C-alpha positions as CSV (number, residue, x, y, z in Angstrom):
1,M,-19.4,4.2,-38.7
2,A,-22.1,6.0,-40.6
3,F,-25.4,6.5,-38.9
4,E,-27.1,8.6,-41.6
5,G,-30.5,7.3,-42.5
6,S,-30.5,4.9,-39.6
7,S,-33.3,4.7,-37.1
8,E,-32.6,5.3,-33.4
9,L,-33.0,1.6,-32.7
10,E,-30.4,0.7,-35.3
11,R,-28.0,3.2,-33.9
12,L,-28.5,1.8,-30.4
13,A,-28.0,-1.8,-31.6
14,V,-24.7,-0.9,-33.3
15,I,-23.4,0.8,-30.2
16,I,-24.4,-2.1,-28.0
17,G,-22.9,-4.6,-30.4
18,R,-19.6,-2.7,-30.4
19,S,-19.6,-2.4,-26.6
20,L,-20.2,-6.1,-26.2
21,A,-17.4,-6.9,-28.7
22,F,-15.0,-4.8,-26.7
23,L,-16.1,-6.4,-23.4
24,C,-15.6,-9.8,-24.9
25,M,-12.1,-8.9,-25.9
26,Q,-11.3,-7.6,-22.5
27,S,-12.3,-10.9,-20.9
28,T,-9.9,-13.0,-23.0
29,P,-6.2,-13.4,-23.2
30,V,-6.3,-11.4,-26.4
31,K,-6.5,-8.2,-24.4
32,S,-2.7,-8.4,-23.8
33,G,-2.0,-9.4,-27.4
34,S,-0.7,-7.3,-30.3
35,M,-2.8,-4.7,-32.1
36,L,-3.3,-7.1,-35.0
37,E,-4.5,-9.9,-32.7
38,K,-7.0,-7.6,-31.2
39,A,-8.2,-6.4,-34.6
40,Q,-8.5,-10.0,-35.8
41,F,-10.5,-11.0,-32.7
42,L,-12.9,-8.1,-33.2
43,S,-13.1,-8.9,-36.9
44,G,-14.1,-12.5,-35.9
45,L,-16.9,-11.1,-33.9
46,G,-18.3,-9.3,-37.0
47,L,-16.7,-5.9,-36.8
48,N,-14.9,-4.5,-39.8
49,Y,-11.4,-3.1,-39.6
50,E,-12.7,0.5,-39.6
51,D,-14.7,-0.1,-36.4
52,A,-12.0,-2.2,-34.8
53,A,-9.4,0.5,-35.5
54,Q,-11.6,3.2,-33.8
55,M,-12.0,1.0,-30.8
56,L,-8.3,0.3,-30.6
57,G,-7.2,3.9,-31.2
58,S,-5.7,3.3,-34.6
59,T,-6.7,3.6,-38.2
60,E,-8.1,1.1,-40.7
61,A,-5.0,1.6,-43.0
62,S,-2.7,0.9,-40.1
63,L,-4.4,-2.4,-39.3
64,K,-4.5,-3.5,-42.9
65,E,-0.8,-2.7,-43.2
66,L,-0.1,-4.8,-40.0
67,A,-2.1,-7.7,-41.5
68,R,-0.2,-7.4,-44.8
69,Q,3.2,-7.4,-43.0
70,A,2.1,-10.5,-41.0
71,A,1.0,-12.3,-44.1
72,K,4.2,-11.4,-45.9
73,K,6.3,-12.6,-42.9
74,G,4.4,-15.9,-42.9
75,K,5.3,-16.6,-46.6
76,G,9.1,-16.3,-46.0
77,G,11.1,-19.3,-47.3
78,R,8.7,-20.5,-49.9
79,G,10.6,-19.2,-52.9
80,K,13.2,-21.0,-55.0
81,R,16.6,-21.3,-53.4
82,R,19.7,-20.5,-55.2
83,K,22.6,-23.0,-55.3
């Protein structure tokens, strides 16, 4: 969320874009979803995890860890089974 070296119009465009992304999220069923679902929705709208985390009151590292755990959980059962 660095604004250094940006013009006033660029800063306003970023703020408006984030606001619109948040409003879009609030008007969908995702608003009652998990933190990861919200972050993935905002990411789909073009926000990075850092910006999504700030909007959701979390940290980028926390969201990445949630995504890692979800991916790991989805891979369960794909290994070789012992007899």
